[in-house]
N, C-alpha and C positions, 0 to 999 in steps of 0.2 A: 526420449519422447519424440515422435514424428511431428515435424512442424505443421503438417497438413491437418493435424488433429486439434489444433487450437481453435476454439470457437467463441471465446470471450476474453475480455480484459478486466482483471480485478485491479482496482486502484485503491491504494491505502494512503490516506492523508494523516500523518502521525506527528505528534509533537517531536521535536528534534531529540529530546531526551530518550525517546523510545526506539530510536533508529537502530542501534546496534543489536539490541535484544530481539527486535522484530526481524531483522535480517538473519540472525542466528536461527530463529524459529523457521523461517522459510527454507534456509539451507538444510535444516534437520528433516525436511519432508520432501525428498526428491520424488516420491510417488505422486505428489500433487503439483509440485513446482519444479519446472525444468530450468528456469532462469528468471531473472527480473532486472528491471532498470530502476535506478534511484536518481531523483532530482531534488535538489534543495530548493525550497520555495518559501513563500511567506503567505500566511493566511489572514484574512480580515473578515469580520462579520460580527453581528450582535452577540453571538454565543461564544466567540473566540476569547479565551482567557489570555491575558498578557502578563506572564509571570515575572519577567525581568524589567528593570527600569528602562533599558534600551527599547524593548518591545512596547512599553507604555508610551514612550516619547514618540516612537515611529507610528504607533497605532496598528502594528502588524505583528503576528506571532511567527516565529521560525517554525517551519514545517519540513517534513521529509515526505516526498511523494514517491511511492513504490508502485510500479506497474508490472503486472504479472500476466503474460499470455498463458492461458491454460484451458483446460476442458471444464465446461460449466458443471459437469457432473461432480467434479471434485471441490467446487467452491463451498458447499455446506460444511464439509469436513475441515477445510482450511479455516473458514471463518469461525467455526466453533473453537478450534485450537487457539486462534488469535484472541477471541473474546474471553476465553478462560485465562489466558496468560496476561492480557492487557485490558482489563475492564476499565478503560479510561474514557471519560466522557468527551475528551478532545480528540480521540482517535476515531476517524471516520473511514468509511469504505463505500465503493459503488462498483457496479458491474455493468459493462457495456458489451453488446454483441460485437464480434469480430467477423467481418464478412470475408476478408481475405488476408493472407499473410504470405510473404515470400522473402527470398534473399536476392540480392542484386548480382550475386555471382554463383 
């Protein structure tokens, strides 16, 4: 995929338990996803579930943030595949416009 054709950033905020399956799904769809970045994070909020004792003590849930630079036209198909595979209330997503992208070399 040509770097200049990216026009949005899809961000997934997933419970850590879904990380490997979600990454496998992204890798299975090179027609929509050219690559992605993964960051381990912690989530906090009134709707966040804290399944482990450690998370309950700390007050934060382990999360995996996945950022995908992609074409906005492909986001509905990818989101549908994700929602069918992971109908999880703690899995969130958002899309932001990408105004420019380049490489340093």
